C-alpha positions in Angstrom: -159.5 66.8 -31.6 -158.1 65.7 -28.2 -159.9 68.6 -26.4 -163.3 67.5 -27.9 -162.9 64.0 -26.5 -162.1 65.3 -23.0 -165.2 67.6 -23.1 -167.3 64.7 -24.3 -166.0 62.4 -21.6 -166.7 65.1 -18.9 -170.3 65.5 -20.1 -170.9 61.7 -20.0 -169.5 61.5 -16.5 -171.5 64.5 -15.3 -174.8 63.0 -16.8 -174.1 59.6 -15.2 -173.4 60.9 -11.7 -176.3 60.6 -9.2 -178.0 63.9 -8.5 -178.0 65.1 -4.8 -181.3 64.6 -3.1 -181.1 67.6 -0.8 -183.9 70.1 -1.2 -181.9 72.8 0.6 -184.0 72.9 3.8 -184.1 71.0 7.0 -186.9 68.4 7.4 -188.1 68.6 11.0 -191.4 67.6 12.6 -192.8 70.1 15.0 -195.4 68.9 17.5 -199.0 69.8 16.7 -201.1 72.3 18.6 -204.0 69.9 18.3 -204.6 68.7 21.9 -206.2 65.4 20.7 -203.1 64.4 18.8 -200.8 61.8 20.4 -197.9 63.9 19.0 -199.0 67.3 20.3 -196.9 69.8 22.1 -199.1 69.4 25.2 -198.5 65.6 25.2 -194.8 66.3 24.9 -194.9 68.6 27.9 -196.9 65.9 29.9 -194.2 63.3 28.9 -191.4 65.7 30.0 -193.1 65.8 33.5 -192.1 62.2 33.9 -188.4 63.0 33.3 -185.8 64.9 35.3 -185.2 67.8 33.0 -181.6 69.2 32.6 -182.2 72.7 31.4 -179.9 75.0 29.4 -180.6 78.5 28.3 -179.2 80.1 25.2 -178.6 83.9 25.5 -177.5 86.5 23.0 -173.8 86.0 23.9 -172.1 83.9 21.2 -169.4 82.5 23.5 -171.9 81.5 26.1 -174.1 79.8 23.5 -171.1 77.9 22.0 -170.1 76.6 25.4 -173.8 75.6 26.2 -174.1 73.7 22.9 -170.8 71.9 23.6 -172.1 70.9 27.1 -175.3 69.6 25.4 -173.3 67.7 22.9 -171.3 65.9 25.6 -174.3 65.3 27.8 -176.2 63.7 24.9 -173.3 61.4 24.3 -173.3 60.4 28.0 -177.0 59.9 28.3 -177.2 57.7 25.2 -174.0 55.8 26.0 -175.4 55.0 29.5 -179.0 54.3 28.3 -180.3 56.9 30.7 -184.1 57.0 30.5 -184.6 59.1 33.6 -183.2 62.4 32.4 -184.2 64.6 29.5 -182.5 67.7 28.1 -184.2 71.0 27.4 -182.5 73.9 25.6 -184.4 77.2 25.7 -183.8 79.6 22.7 -183.8 83.3 23.4 -184.3 86.2 21.1 -180.5 86.3 20.5 -180.3 82.7 19.4 -179.5 81.9 15.8 -180.6 79.3 13.3 -177.0 78.0 13.2 -177.3 77.1 16.9 -180.5 75.2 16.2 -178.8 73.4 13.3 -175.9 72.5 15.6 -178.3 70.8 18.0 -180.1 68.9 15.3 -176.7 67.9 13.8 -175.7 66.5 17.2 -178.9 64.5 17.3 -178.3 63.1 13.9 -174.6 62.4 14.6 -175.4 60.5 17.8 -178.4 58.7 16.2 -180.8 60.2 18.7 -184.3 59.1 17.7 -186.3 61.3 20.0 -186.1 65.1 19.9 -188.6 67.8 19.4 -189.0 71.6 19.1 -191.9 73.1 21.0 -192.4 76.9 21.2 -188.9 78.2 22.2 -187.6 74.9 23.7 -185.7 72.0 22.2 -186.2 68.7 24.0 -184.4 65.3 23.7 -184.9 62.2 25.7 -184.3 58.5 25.6 -186.9 55.7 25.6 -186.0 52.3 26.9 -186.0 49.7 24.0 -188.2 46.7 24.6 -186.3 43.5 25.3 -186.9 40.4 23.2 -189.4 38.0 24.6 -189.2 34.3 25.0 -189.9 33.8 21.3 -187.0 36.1 20.4 -189.3 38.7 19.0 -189.6 42.2 20.4 -192.9 42.4 22.3 -194.6 45.7 23.3 -194.4 46.8 26.9 -197.8 47.5 28.6 -198.0 49.8 31.6 
């Protein structure tokens, strides 16, 4: 009789626990090929022309790729800690790159709360945008250029 009560309690606990919301895949927005879109790959490349790009290349060598990703991790921390809006980071994936290396880059962006990053063709870009300062009313006002 005691075993039945334990099984019943385990079933009640298992039913009442929240179900995980993961769908088993990575949600990632890739820029559009539509040239009229504000979020197209071509608009991304035009925006990258206004930045000083720090470029990294991933090769088929695992040790080299691990060191490159560690360098990118530390550079992202420095750029976001110092509010650097002049530089952008570009990581080029080669044929020897793996999905795990891509996931490590995205994980760094999520860990460091980086809001701007994109994948276009074989390149991964990240950059910082200057946050608008509150105006005289205390509300955030848009910047016009």
